[in-house]
N, C-alpha and C positions, 0 to 999 in steps of 0.2 A: 478441571485439574484439581488435585487433592492438595492440601495444605503442604504435605510432606514434598509433593512435586515442585509447588512454588517456592517453597524453602530451598529445594537442590537448584532451581532455576536462579533465583537470587544470588546464591552462593556462587555459581557458575558465572554469573556476570561480574561479581567482583573479582574473581580470578582472573577472568579475561581481561580486564582493564577498560580502557575506553572503547565505546562502542564503535563498529565499522561505519554506521552512518549517524548523525545526530542532527537534528533540524530544532532549531531554537527559535519560537516566536517568528517565523518567516511571513514577510510580507511581500506580495508580488503585484506589481500593477500592469495591465496590458494598456500602452497608449495608444490611442486613435484619435482622429481628426474631430470627430462628432462627441465623443464621449470615453471616459477612461473606465476599463473594467478591471476592479479590485479583486484579483481572483484569489489570492491569499492574504487574509486579514488575522493571522496568529496561529500558523500551523506547527505543531511540533511533534516530534517523534524520535524514538531511538530504537537501533537494532544491533543487538551483537551477533558475534560469531555463532553459528549453528542454532540461532534461534529462528523460528516460523511466527512471523508477523503479519496481521492483516490491517490493511487500511480500508475503510469501508464508508459509504455515504452515497447519497443518491448522483445521478449524473449531473456536473456543474457544481459539484461541492468543493472542488479543487484538487481532487485525488491525483489527477494526471499531471496537473501543474507541480506538485510536489516531485513526482517522480522526474519530470523533466528539470527541474531546478537542480535535483541532486546531482544530475549528470553534466549540468551546464547546457542544456538543450533548450533552453527557452529562447523564443525568437527574437528578433533584434528590438521589436516594440514593447518587449517586455522588460521591467527594470525592478530589482529586488530593492525595496525601500525601507528594509529594516528585518531585524533578526540576523541568524547565524546558520550556516551550513558547515559542518566538520564532519571530516572523513577521516577514520583513526586518528582521532585526538587533534587532526589538523584543520585548521581554518581556511576552507577553498571559496567562501562567499565571493570573493573578488578576483579570483583567476580570471587570467587572459585564456584566449583560445589555444595556446600550446598548453599551458596547464591542465585545462579541461581534456583535451585529447589524451595526454599522458595519463589521466585518472580512469578514463572510460575503458571497460572491457576489464581492466584489472586496476584497482580493487574491486570494481562496481561495474557491473553489467547488467543490460535491461533486455525485456523481452515484450515486445509491443503487442497490442491486442490484435492487430488486423496483419497477420504474416504476409497475405498477397500484397501488400502496398510496401512492405520492406524487404521482400526478397526481389531479386534482379530476374526479370521473366525470361530473359533470352541466355541465361547463364545456369549451367547444370548445377544442382544442389552441391556436389561433391566439390566443385570449384570454389563455390561460396563459402564452404566450410574451410577450405584449405586456406582461403584469404585470411581468415580470422586466424589460423595456427599459424601462418607465417609471419603475421605481424607480432603476435603476442605470446609464442611459444616456439622460438626459433631452434631451439635444440631438437625439437621433437621431430621424428619422421613422419611427414604429411600422411603418408596411405595408411600407415599403421593407426596413427593417432586419429584419423579420420574413422576408421572401422570402429575403433573403440569408443568413441562419441556415439556413433550409431548405436552401437550396441547398448551403451548406457542408457539412450531414450528410447530404447525398444523399436527401433526401426531396421527395417531390413538394409543390409549393405548395399542392396540393388538401388535403394533409393537415392544413392550417390549419383547414379548416371541419369536421373529423372530431372526434367525442368520442373519448377514449382505449379504449374496448372496441371501436370500429370498426377498431382498428390491429392489426397482429401485434406479437408480444412485441418482435420487433428494431426494428420502427418505434417503439415506445412508449420504448425505450431510447434511441432517437435524439431523440426529442422530451424527454425529460429531458437530454440531453447540450446540447441546443437552448438550452433555458431556462438552463443553467448557463453557456453561453457568451455569452448575451444580457447577462450581468453583466460581460463584460469581464475575466474573471479572468487575473491571472499564474500562477496553480497551480490545476490542475485533479485532483481526486482522485477516482478512480473506483473504487467500492468492489464488488467481485465483478460488474463489469459484463458478464460473459459467462453469467451463472448462468441456467439453464432454457431456453438458446438451442440451436437445433441447431449441428454441427460449423460448417457454411457461415456461419451467422450470426455465430458467435463470430468466425470469422476475418475477416470484414468489419468487425465493431465494432473489433477490435484495430487493424486497418490504418487505420480511420477516424481513431482515437484518435492514431496514429502520424502521420498526415498533418496533422491539426489541430495536433500539436506543432510540425511543420515549418513549417507556413504562418503560424501566429500567434506562434509563439516563446514558448509557454508551458510551464511545467514540467507534468509529469504524474506522479502517485502513483496506480500502478494495484494494487488489493488483489487477490490471488488465493490460492486453495488450490492452485492447479495451476502448477507450474514451467515445463510445457510450453506454458502459454499465454503467460508472461511472457518465456520465454527468446528468442524472436525478435525482440522488440521494445525490451526495457529496455537501459538503458545500465549500470545496476547494479541489484543484487538486496540486501534485506534478508530475512533468515530469521527468522521468530519460533517461539517454542515457549514454552508456560507463561507467558505474559506477557512475557517477555524476547526481546530482540534477541541470536540465538546465533551468526549469522554474517552479514557483508555484504563486499560485493566487486564488482569489475567482474563483468559477466554472464557472460562467457567464462571467468572464473577461476573464478568460485563452482561453475558447471554443469561446469567441465572439470577440477577437481580440489578437489572439496568437502572443507572442514576438521573439519565437525562430523558424525558419524554419523547426526545426525537429517537434515541436508541430504541426505547420500548415500541414505538411505532415501526420502526423497520423490523424489530424481531416479530411483531404481529404480520406486518405484511408479508414476511417469508413464509409464513404457515399456510396450510392448505384447508384450513376450518372455514366455513362460510357462516356469516352472520343469519340472523332470523330472516332476513329479506333474500336469503340466498346469495348474497355477496363476498367475494373475499374483502380483508381487511386492506384498509388503504389509508394514507396518511393525507388529510384533507389541504387543500390549498395548493399553491405553485411555490417551485422551489425560490430560494433566496434569490433577490436581484442583486446581482454583484457590481452593478453599476453604481452602487452607492456604499459609503462606508457605514459600518454599523456602529451605533453609540450603544444600543443596549444588546439582547441577546438575538443573533439573527434568525432564530427558530419563533421568536414571538407572536407573528401574524399566524402562525398555524398550530401553535400549541394550545391544547384543549385546558391546559392546567395554570396559564400565563397569570403573574401579579401583575399588579399596577407599575412596579419598580422595573420590569423586565424590558420594557420599550426604552428606557432611558439611561439604564446602566448596565453595563457589560457586567456579568456574574465572573467571580474567580471560579478556580477548580476547589472543589470541594471533596474531602473524603468519603467514600460512599461505606455507609455504616460502619465507620471506624477504620476502613482500610486504605492505608495509605498509598499503597499500589494501585489502588482503583478509585480514580477522580472523575468527576463531572462538573462541568460549568452550568450549574443551574442554581438559581435562588431558592428552589424549592427545599434544597440541601441544607441551607442555612440553618434552620431551626433545628434539625437534626443534630447538626455539628454543635451547635450550642446545649442543645439539650445533653448529648453524650459528654461535652466538657464540664457541664454541671454536674453529672452523676459522678466522672472520676474525680471531682474536687471535694 
């Protein structure tokens, strides 16, 4: 993203007012008999209308918990223990079941990663789309609106007469997307929308989301473990590890000059180059154990550049190379920040 484009995006954010979704220092604990799982330990992000935002990290980093919390879909054994969730400027953290039900679909809808698990196997696709239209768009003519939505996601209208098992994985994903769009959302959350799809179909789904963002002027929050998937379409990226947001910024800035060693490792792992031993790049070690609350940086045990203080003190977010819109929670950036401040003084 060029400097001009970033300035335009920042100006547009100010003009649009409050973000559609804002999550601030969110903490979520899953309670169990034998142990607790501290799934989120400081997750933060914001999505404005017509923005395409990526949320990335390895499996187990807390991405899907963020999505479910944003829609009040956490299971009964989960509890929000800190932080806030705001939708269009309204604090919805403590909404009851009826309040969350009114919020889902419009203004916020979600597309889950396994369409076969979320579509009714004994109901034709058209009937499932019609249910969403009848609930969220009551003035629409169901048949015409169904055809319009199928055209929008580039599915043949004949798909309405099929059962889910009669469609391919990519077509089922488009059906879920159709149902979400039937609610006329202002924010669409896509949770791993390309999982288990071949490379060609992945590219088609990503491009479809980008086209829908532009055509309908909706915000998109795409969750993925793969930086390569989000890099081509997202305006900005949030990186999660150990239940925390550890880096955020404009896509070009995050991918071009990552401020956190974990983000750098993800970028390397997304590449196709092999090392001198003929192996692909990986991040050594195991993912963070969310059964414990982190006192220091959650990445410390895997970090090749760790400092003594990393294990005992959680780093704040530092601006990366003086860019206040690009920040990373890493002690390695502290000296760089101090040096730049000394130069300015």
